[in-house]
GULUMVO-590912 format. One record per atom (N, C-alpha, C, CB): x, y, z. Coordinates in steps of 0.2 Angstrom, whole numbers, padded with zeros to 4 digits, always signed. Glycine has a CB too. Layout:
% GULUMVO-590912
XYZ...
% end
This chain:
% GULUMVO-590912
+0594+0594+0469+0591+0590+0473+0585+0590+0477+0595+0589+0476+0580+0587+0478+0574+0586+0484+0580+0584+0490+0566+0578+0482+0578+0586+0497+0580+0584+0502+0574+0581+0506+0583+0589+0505+0571+0577+0504+0566+0575+0510+0565+0569+0514+0559+0576+0508+0564+0570+0520+0563+0564+0523+0560+0559+0524+0563+0564+0526+0562+0554+0520+0556+0549+0519+0551+0547+0523+0558+0544+0517+0554+0545+0528+0552+0543+0536+0545+0547+0538+0558+0547+0542+0543+0551+0536+0539+0557+0536+0531+0553+0532+0544+0566+0530+0533+0551+0527+0528+0549+0524+0527+0542+0522+0530+0552+0519+0534+0537+0523+0533+0529+0524+0536+0525+0530+0537+0525+0517+0533+0520+0531+0535+0514+0535+0540+0511+0534+0530+0509+0535+0548+0507+0537+0551+0507+0532+0551+0498+0534+0558+0512+0531+0551+0493+0533+0553+0487+0536+0559+0482+0533+0547+0484+0537+0565+0480+0535+0571+0477+0531+0567+0470+0528+0579+0474+0538+0568+0470+0522+0569+0465+0517+0571+0457+0520+0574+0467+0512+0569+0454+0522+0570+0448+0524+0569+0442+0519+0564+0447+0530+0574+0437+0520+0582+0436+0520+0586+0443+0519+0584+0431+0514+0589+0445+0519+0593+0451+0518+0596+0449+0511+0597+0453+0524+0597+0454+0507+0601+0452+0502+0609+0452+0501+0598+0455+0497+0613+0448+0497+0618+0450+0498+0622+0458+0496+0620+0446+0495+0627+0460+0498+0629+0468+0495+0628+0466+0487+0639+0472+0496+0632+0461+0485+0633+0461+0478+0627+0461+0472+0636+0456+0477+0623+0459+0476+0615+0458+0473+0610+0462+0474+0613+0453+0475+0611+0468+0476+0604+0472+0479+0600+0473+0474+0606+0479+0482+0593+0471+0476+0587+0470+0473+0586+0478+0471+0582+0465+0479+0579+0480+0466+0577+0485+0465+0570+0484+0463+0581+0489+0460+0568+0490+0465+0559+0490+0464+0558+0497+0467+0554+0482+0468+0550+0495+0465+0546+0502+0467+0544+0504+0473+0541+0503+0465+0545+0498+0475+0542+0500+0484+0549+0498+0488+0533+0494+0487+0556+0497+0485+0562+0494+0490+0564+0501+0489+0568+0487+0488+0568+0504+0494+0572+0507+0497+0579+0504+0499+0569+0510+0501+0584+0509+0499+0589+0510+0503+0591+0513+0509+0593+0511+0500+0594+0509+0513+0596+0513+0519+0604+0515+0521+0593+0510+0525+0606+0522+0521+0613+0521+0522+0614+0522+0528+0617+0526+0519+0619+0516+0530+0620+0513+0538+0625+0518+0542+0625+0505+0537+0628+0524+0535+0632+0529+0538+0631+0535+0541+0635+0531+0535+0625+0537+0537+0620+0542+0539+0613+0543+0538+0622+0548+0537+0613+0536+0539+0605+0534+0540+0599+0538+0536+0603+0536+0548+0603+0539+0530+0598+0542+0526+0593+0535+0522+0601+0547+0519+0587+0538+0517+0585+0532+0513+0582+0534+0506+0579+0529+0516+0585+0532+0502+0584+0532+0496+0580+0529+0491+0587+0532+0495+0575+0530+0487+0573+0523+0482+0577+0519+0479+0567+0523+0476+0577+0515+0477+0581+0509+0474+0581+0512+0467+0578+0502+0474+0577+0514+0464+0575+0516+0455+0573+0524+0456+0568+0511+0450+0577+0528+0459+0575+0537+0460+0572+0540+0452+0583+0543+0463+0569+0541+0451+0568+0544+0446+0570+0553+0445+0560+0542+0444+0569+0556+0453+0573+0562+0452+0580+0563+0456+0569+0567+0453+0582+0568+0457+0590+0566+0457+0589+0567+0464+0597+0570+0452+0593+0561+0468+0594+0559+0475+0599+0556+0478+0590+0555+0477+0602+0558+0484+0608+0556+0487+0607+0557+0494+0613+0560+0484+0611+0552+0496+0611+0553+0504+0617+0558+0505+0614+0545+0508+0619+0559+0512+0623+0564+0515+0629+0564+0513+0621+0566+0522+0630+0557+0515+0639+0555+0514+0640+0552+0508+0643+0550+0520+0636+0554+0503+0638+0552+0496+0638+0543+0495+0645+0555+0494+0638+0540+0500+0636+0532+0498+0632+0529+0493+0633+0529+0502+0627+0534+0493+0620+0532+0488+0618+0537+0484+0613+0531+0492+0618+0540+0477+0616+0543+0472+0614+0541+0466+0620+0546+0471+0607+0545+0464+0607+0542+0458+0601+0548+0456+0606+0533+0456+0596+0546+0449+0593+0549+0446+0589+0546+0439+0596+0554+0446+0587+0549+0437+0584+0543+0431+0583+0538+0431+0586+0543+0427+0580+0534+0436+0580+0528+0438+0586+0523+0437+0576+0525+0435+0591+0526+0439+0597+0522+0442+0601+0526+0447+0602+0520+0436+0603+0520+0451+0606+0523+0459+0613+0521+0457+0602+0521+0466+0617+0522+0460+0624+0522+0461+0626+0521+0469+0627+0529+0459+0628+0514+0470+0632+0512+0478+0637+0511+0478+0631+0507+0481+0641+0517+0482+0648+0516+0484+0650+0509+0486+0650+0520+0489+0646+0508+0493+0649+0503+0497+0642+0498+0501+0654+0507+0503+0641+0493+0495+0634+0492+0495+0635+0487+0502+0630+0488+0487+0638+0485+0506+0641+0483+0514+0638+0490+0516+0651+0481+0516+0637+0494+0518+0634+0499+0522+0627+0500+0521+0637+0504+0522+0625+0496+0516+0616+0499+0514+0610+0492+0517+0615+0499+0502+0606+0495+0520+0602+0490+0521+0595+0491+0515+0600+0491+0529+0593+0486+0512+0587+0486+0510+0581+0485+0513+0588+0482+0506+0577+0490+0511+0571+0491+0517+0564+0491+0510+0571+0503+0524+0558+0491+0512+0553+0490+0511+0548+0496+0513+0552+0483+0514+0545+0500+0508+0542+0504+0509+0536+0506+0509+0544+0506+0508+0529+0506+0515+0522+0506+0514+0520+0512+0516+0518+0501+0518+0516+0516+0513+0513+0524+0515+0510+0523+0521+0508+0527+0509+0511+0528+0524+0507+0528+0532+0500+0531+0533+0512+0534+0537
% end
């Protein structure tokens, strides 16, 4: 698993209006920020990715979210 700080590559902006925790959107430019450990993970990770606390983990295009209420959906734009 690569440990890349996504903030060095992208600027992140919260998605407005904020989606409900039960229906988190996915997409190539959408990322989830864990509110517990502040890690940012792509909503459709093609390589193995996870946050430090374990709330977000996935790979192969699928992401598992343990506590959706502790996730902020953000849109990433290349710097």
